[in-house]
N, C-alpha and C positions, 0 to 999 in steps of 0.2 A: 456423677455417678458414673457409669462403665454405659449402661444403656444413656445417657442421655448428650455422652458423646458420642457415640455412633448414631446417633439418631441423628444430629448436629449433621456431622460429618453426612447422612444420607441427603438430607435435606440440602447442602453445598451440591453434593451430586446430582442430586434431580434438579437445582436449578438451572445448573451446567446444559442438564441434557436438554431443558426448556428449550434456552438461549441457542445450543447447537439447531434443534429442531425450527427454532423460528429463522434463523440464517439462510439454513437449511433453502427454508419454502421462500425465505427471497432470492438466493442465488439461482433458482429457478424460477424466476419470475412470479411467484404468486403474491400473495398479499398476507404480511405476515401472520401469524395463527394467534401468536397470544399476547404481541405488543404491538397493534397495528396503532400508526401513526396519524394523530387528525390532517383531515387535507386542510393546506393553506387555502385561505382568502382564490376564488379564482381572480386569474389575470385578467385584466380588463380588455385588452384586446385576445382576439383568438390566436393570431400568427404569434402572441411572445414578443411584439415587437415594443421596442425602447426608443424615445424620442432623442434626439442628436443634445449635445453640452448645452448647444447654444443655439440658438436663427444666428444666422448670420447674412448679410445684406448679398445680392444679388441684382445682377440688371434686373431684373424681375418683382423679386418677394422675395420674402425671408426665407432663407433654406432648411429644411428638418430631414436629417435624415434616419433611414431606421434601419434593422438589419434584414426586412421582406426587400430593402435595394439591393442587399447583397448579391450577386448571381448565384444560384444553386450550382452545386458544386459537379453535377451533368448539365449537358447546356450542346448546345447543336456546338458539331465539328470545326475548326478554323479552318480556312479555305487554304492557308498556307501549312505544307507540310509540317509535323511537329515532329523538333529533332529533342536526342537527350545527350547532355554534357556530363560526363561523370569526371568525379573528382575524389581525388586516391590524399588522404591522410597516414598517419600511422595507429589512429582513432578508429577512423572512418571513412566509407567510402558512400559519398553523396551521388545524387542523381538530379538533374535538374531536365525541366522540361522546356521547351522556347514557348510552349501556351500558356501565358503569364508568367513566366519566371519563375514557376513553383518548383519548389522542392518534395519529390514525387518521390523518393524513395532512400533507404538509411541502411546502410548494414555495418553490422561492431564488427572490429577486426578482435577486440579481446573480449568477444563473448561466443558460446559458441553456441551454435545451432541446437535445438533439443535432437533433434531426429538425424541429423549431421553431423557430428563433431568437427570434421573439415571445415566446413561451413561456417560462415557469421553470420548473427542472429539478424532478423530484417524485422526492424520497425516500420518506419515510413515503408508505401507500398503503394501502388497501383496495377490490381491484378483481377483475378476470377476471385479467387480465395479472399483475397484483406485489401480494402482502401483505407488509407492513411495515407493525408496528406496539410502541408502545411501554404497557404495562400492569402497571397494579400492582393489589393488594388484599390481603384476611387471610383467612388460614389459622391454622386451633385444633385441638385436638384430636383422632383420630380420630375421625368420627362426626359431628362438628360443620359447621353450617355457620356461615359468617360473611360480609358484603360481600365482592368478588372481583369481578374486571372483566368480570365475564357479568352483575351484578347493577344494574339501569334505577336513574339519578342522577338526580338534580333539582338544575338549574341554579339558584342562591339571587345569585348575583354579576349586577349589572343593565348595568353599564360592557362593552360588548363593542368599542368602539375608541380609541384612542390620542385624545386630546384636545391640541389645541395647548401646546407647551412639559408636555407633561406626557412623564415617561421610563417609566414603568412601569403594568403592569395587575395587577389580578388574577381571576381567573376562579376563582368553588371551587363544587365537586359537594358534594351531602351524598347517603347513601344513606337509605332507610328501614332503619328497625331487622329485622338479620338474628343472631337467635341470641343476644340480649341488647345486640347494639352498633352502634354508629350509625359510618357511617366519614365522613366529611368532608375530599375531596381540593381543595387548594388550590395551582394555579400564578401564580406571580408571572415573570410575559414583559416581559420589558425595550427599550428599544427599541433600535434597534442591537446586538445581543446573539445569540449561540447556545444559548445555555443559559441553561434555566425554574429553576426556584426551584421544589421541589413541597415540600407538606406536609401531610403527611397528619396526624391528629385521629384519634382509637379514644376514643369515649365510649360507656361501660358505661351504660347506661339503665336496669337492671335493679340488686337488693341486692345480688348475690353473684357474687365476681369468675372473673372468664372471663383464662383462659390466649388469647394474639393474639401473631400475626406478620406482620407486615410482610413481601411480596414485591414484588421490581421485576424486569420482565422485559422485553426486548426477542426480539419473536418477526416471522420474515419465512420464506420459500419459499427453495428451495435452488440457485433458476435463478441464474445470470449476469447482470450487468446490463445492460440493450441497451445494443446498440453496442461491447460489449468485443470488442476485436482478438484475434484467433488466432494472431496472430504476434509475439508476447511475453505474458509472464504476468502476472496480476495479481490478489492476494491479495482473494476475499470469503469472508467469515463470522465467524463468532463470536471476539474477542478476550477473556484476561480477564490483569490488572497488579493485581499484590503487590508490596511492597514484598520479598519473599522469593525469589518466583521471575521477577520482573520481568515480562516482557510476553508471551504465550504464547498464539502462533495455534493456532484447532483447525479442521481442515477437514466440512466438510458431512457427508463418506466417510466420517470417522472417528467422527464420534456417531452416525451408520445402525451402522456396525460397532461401538460402544461401544468403541472402541481409541483412546484417546486419554487422558494424564496433564496434569492442571490442578488449579491450586492448588486445593483444598475448604475452603480455611473462612483468614479473616483477618480483620484488622480495620482494612482500610485497603485503598485502589486502586478497582478499576470496573472494570465488564463493560462490553462492548462489541460492536457490529456492525459491522464495515470490509468496506468496496468501495472501487475504484478512487476517490482523488480525495474522497470523502467517509464520514461514521460518524455512527454515536449510541452513547449512553453512559450510563450508571446507574451516580450517585456519592452514596455516603455519605455523612459525616461520618467523617475519620480518626479513628481507635480506638472506632467502634462496630461488636463483634463481627458478623461477616455468614457465613451460608453461602451456599457458593459453586456454582452446579447448570448443565448443560449439556444437550439433550434433545429428541430429537424427538420432537412433540407433535400431528402429525396426516402425512396423504401426505407432503406436502415441507414442511411446517412443521416449523421449529427453531427452540429459544429456548434465551438463556440471561440466566443471572441471578440477582439474591442475594435470600435470605433474612436481614432482618434479626431480632437476638438478639429472643428472646420476652421479649415485657409481661405479664406478670399486671397486669391494669387492674381492680382494686375496684369493688367497686359504689356507682355514681351519678358517678366518677370519670372523668378523662381522661390521655390522655397523646399527646403528638405524637411523629410522629417527622419528621427533615426529610432531602432531598433534594435530589438536580440531575438533570434530562435535559440533553445536549448533544445535538443536533442540525445537523450544520454541517459546511463545508467544512474539507481539512485543511491550514488557514493555520497554518502550525508557530509561527509566534509568538503567535498569537490562543491555541492550544491551552497553549502553557507557561506560560500567567499564568489559567485555569481551573483547573488542578489537576494537582500534579506527576505525571510520567509520560504524560498524554494525550496528547504532542506523539508518542509512541509510537506512535499509530494510524497515522502515517507512516511506512511500513515502509521504511528505504532493506536490512534483512536483514544481511550479513557486514560492508558495506562503510561503517555506519553512524558508525564514527570519524571517515571521512573525506569521507561526505556532508556531515553536518551542516555542520562551520565552508563548505564547499563549498556548500552554501544561503546558508550567513549571508552571504558575502561574492556570492551571484548577488540576495540580496536588498539589499544597501549598496549595488549599486552600477545596482539599479534603482530606489533611490529618488534617484539623479542623474541617470540619463537618460531615467527614465520609459518607456523600450520595454522590454519582456520579450526582445523578439529582438534587438533591440541591448545589452541586458545580457549573452545569453548572448554573442554576439561579442566583448564587451569580455573577460568572465571567461575563452573561451580564449584569446583574447592574453596575459592574464596569467598564463597558466599557462603557458605559452611562454614567456614571458619568466624565470619562476620555472626552467623545464626546458630554459633556454635552454642551458648549459656541454650538460651531458649528452646533448638533441638534439647538440653540435657536437660532441661526441668520437665520437657514435656514425654523423655523417656523415662524417667527415672520414676514420671509420676506412672508410665505405664506397665514400669516393674513391679511398683508397689501391689497394680490393679491386678498384676497378673498374679503375684503372689499370697493374697486374699482372694481370689478367682475360685479354688475349689470349695472354701468358707460360704462364699456366695451362691455357687450351685448348690451345694447343701442346703443350707438357707432356701433356698428358691423351693427344691424340691422340700420341704420340711413344710413348706407356710405357702405352699401354692394355691389351697383354699381359703387362705387369710392374708388382702394384698394388702390391706392396713398395718396389720401385725407385720409383713416381714417390709414395708417400706420403713416402719418406725425401727426395726433391726438392724438392716441396712445402715442407715445414718447411724445407731450409734458402732457400727464395725466403724463404717466411715471415720469418725470421731475418734474411738482408739486409737485406733492402725496409723489416724495422723493425716491419714489420705486426702485428698483433691479431688473429686470425680472426674472435673472438670482441668482439671492439672494440665492433661496432655493434650485439650485442644484447642488452650487459649494460645498458645506458642504456633501451634502450628498453623494456624487461621494470619496472624500476625502475618505469616510469611508467602502465603498462596497468592496478593497483589503482585510481587519482589517476581517469583519463579513466573508468574501470566504475561508481566511486562518482557521477561527473559522470552517467553516462549515468542512473544511478538516482536522482538526484535531478530532472531535466528530465522525467523518467518520470511522477514519483511527486508536483510537484509540479501544485497545484489551480493557481497563479496562470496557468500556461499556458492552464487554460481559457480559451477567449473574449479570450484576448488578443492585437491585433492585431500583425503587424511593419512588414512594408512593398506596400501594395499590394493584390496578391489575395492575404496572406497576412492573414487574416481570427483565426484559430484555432491559435496554435500548436499545440495536444494533439491538435488533427485532422490528417489525410493532406493534404500539397497537393493539393487539388484538381485543378489540371492538370496534374501529376506532374515541373512543372518543375525545383524543388528536386533530388527523385531522380535526375533527368538528371545535374544538374550535377554531384551527388555522384558518380554513375558515370566520368563524363568525370576526376573530377579524382582516380579513384584510380585509374583506366588511366592516366593520365599521370604520377602515382608513384608504378607502377611499371615504364612503361615509362623514369624516371630512374635505378631501380636496378642495380646491374651483373646481366647475362644469366645466369643456371646455366648451367656447364657441358653439366649433363645435360638432352638434348632435352624428357624426356620433363617433367621438371622446369621448364624451360622455359614449357611449354605452361600446366603446373596453376598457374605463379604470373598467367596470365593470367585461367583459368576462376576460378579465386577469386576476386577482386572482381568476376567477373562476377556470378558465384553470389550472394555475399554483398550484391551491390548492388539485386538483385532486392526482395530484404525489406525493404530503405527506402523502396522503391513505398508500402509500407501503414505505414509509422511514424509517429507525429506529426511536422509540419512545425517542431518544436526541435528536437529530437532531431536531423535529417535538417541542419538548420543547424546544429548544435555539430558534424557529421561533415565540414560541406561547411569550415567556419573552421579547424580543424586541420588538414585537408588540404592548403586553401591554404598557409596558416602554413610547413606541412612544408614543401612543396616550394618558396617562395621561401629557406627556410635552407637547404634542400638544395643547390640552384640556387647560391646565394652562396658557400658553401663550396666546392663544387666547382669557381668560375670563382675562388674565392682559390687552391686550393690546389695551380692549373693544371690539371684536371681538367675539361676543356671538356664544359660538361652534353650529352647527345645522347640520342636516346627510340632505345631495345633494342625495334623492333619486332617481335611476336612472326613466327615461323616455322613457322604450321602441317604442312608439307611432311611 
């Protein structure tokens, strides 16, 4: 019956509000209100250290490296003056520091800053407002000292800019001898690429063998990215991927409390730092054994990293460890080509199985249309065509309900003091009129996961960033500056509500008008691409509902609210 259908929709709406409130609590650093997760077993070591993959022979004992041996991000300033080396490609501007040969700043050429459209978006940075760095170095037996990311290094390569026709450039840093070891770090920077090959050469300058392990880590502060919306949640923090446990996200707050479970040893995968639209990741070659760690390294600094399997370097010999560093946008096609599983940093959550084909279709439509805004419109249109018969059944059922609604209203008024008799009379009427009161509900519920998945596709796709649609909409990832799209969305939502059968219960009728108004307020702060998708869906739904009502002989009429 109509009441049951509306009750189910209210339950769905209420549950959605519960989920939104829960995510709001998490977003603001509070414990989940409705769905608290059980605390995992406490870690054995208070500093969350993980032992090395295997102990290796050293001149005196077996070496065991732990993340606590990795130097913290902040340390004593090196005696030698620090220098910055800037390298510019067509997609990135990178700054390297001679202290440790670390990458300390990255600016994107194709993605503008949110506040200054004439400036590129900054991901890596080392300033008073932001710390986000990629660091590497060596650790050895406890008590030993080897070159690390605090060690002053010398730039020995001479090339600092791409020549015409040159597709790659090498930047090589060399450390002094520390603990009988020299470390050479070589970055291979490629034109039009967001991934860098990083080669570490461990050179033993003495005669005795030395045990050394390479660590690679990403360090950043725990603050949310600037400009992050308070009206929807996107994840910011470290992530770990392995073949065994797949993609695992870890909240900064869980690292703070030492309450997280993540893979600790593997011979594949990557570690990453993820935020809305962008990510960075360290990757070792498949088959290389590594230990994975997450830890807090300073007041508001957190690290995720890997310690490669121990290497014993004989006297006068050297060993090389190859790795890759990704710093870039979450462009799904590109991520898939760089490494298996890297595309998962673009996280669709529970709806991945539906979201990935939707993104593929949106991507292919854009290749034809060459405008992301019109590609969104075309995608929603194709979905409406695909679900045409389901929607037709729903709207046909609603039209039948609307046709007999006056009889139901009269019956409710006449038998309001006899609820059992009224219930039986209504069931008889539904049977005689061949109306299924649940017929308008089920077809709509089937489509809900698809449209939620599309919501996450549009929210997560960096392609929407700085992408224009028409006129005043110059960035589909930002709210409409003049609020015209949210106003149109509100009007279409109210129009759709007016076309639906009016609930017999006056209180329910009033609530059915307040709900779209309250819901629409949120869309004034949502990205324009999401609002465009919702408007398109509303308009197509209204058109189909109008057409079906007319065809069934139920003239469309607007049921305006009565708030007396």
